[in-house]
C-alpha positions in Angstrom: 23.1 -40.4 25.4 23.9 -37.0 26.3 21.5 -34.5 24.6 17.3 -34.6 23.9 15.5 -32.4 21.7 12.7 -30.5 24.0 9.2 -30.1 23.0 10.2 -26.5 22.0 12.7 -28.2 19.5 16.0 -26.9 21.7 19.0 -29.5 22.5 19.3 -30.0 26.1 21.1 -32.1 28.4 19.5 -35.7 28.7 18.3 -36.5 32.4 17.6 -40.4 32.9 16.0 -39.0 36.2 13.1 -37.6 34.5 11.9 -41.0 33.1 12.9 -42.7 36.4 10.5 -40.1 38.2 7.6 -40.7 35.4 7.8 -44.1 36.4 7.8 -43.8 39.9 4.7 -41.5 39.8 2.8 -43.8 37.7 3.9 -46.6 39.9 2.7 -44.9 43.1 -0.6 -43.9 41.4 -1.4 -47.4 40.9 -0.8 -48.2 44.8 2.5 -49.8 44.5 4.4 -49.2 48.0 7.2 -46.3 47.8 10.0 -48.2 48.4 9.1 -50.7 45.9 8.4 -48.3 43.2 11.5 -46.5 43.8 13.5 -49.5 43.0 11.1 -50.7 39.8 11.3 -47.1 38.4 15.2 -46.8 38.7 15.5 -50.5 36.7 12.7 -49.6 34.1 14.5 -46.2 33.6 17.5 -48.1 32.8 16.3 -50.4 30.3 14.6 -47.4 28.6 17.9 -45.6 28.2 19.4 -49.1 27.1 16.7 -49.2 24.5 17.2 -45.7 23.4 20.7 -46.3 22.7 20.2 -48.6 20.8 17.1 -47.4 18.6 19.0 -44.0 18.4 22.3 -44.6 18.0 23.5 -41.4 15.6 20.5 -39.0 16.3 19.2 -36.7 19.0 15.9 -38.2 20.2 12.9 -36.0 21.0 10.7 -36.2 24.1 8.1 -37.9 22.1 10.5 -40.5 20.9 10.9 -41.7 24.4 7.5 -41.3 25.7 
């Protein structure tokens, strides 16, 4: 996946680390240790990207599609 449609409707480069960061923040907010949250967020973000690539093969997903 190369691009995503942002909330303003612009097509911008896709950054998987934004998904990982959001997941990590939520894990830390629930009391998960920092190191564990980092490992878990990377793994979960990878799964999210895989599912997006399967589900949205021929389209540019929007932010809401990912959330």
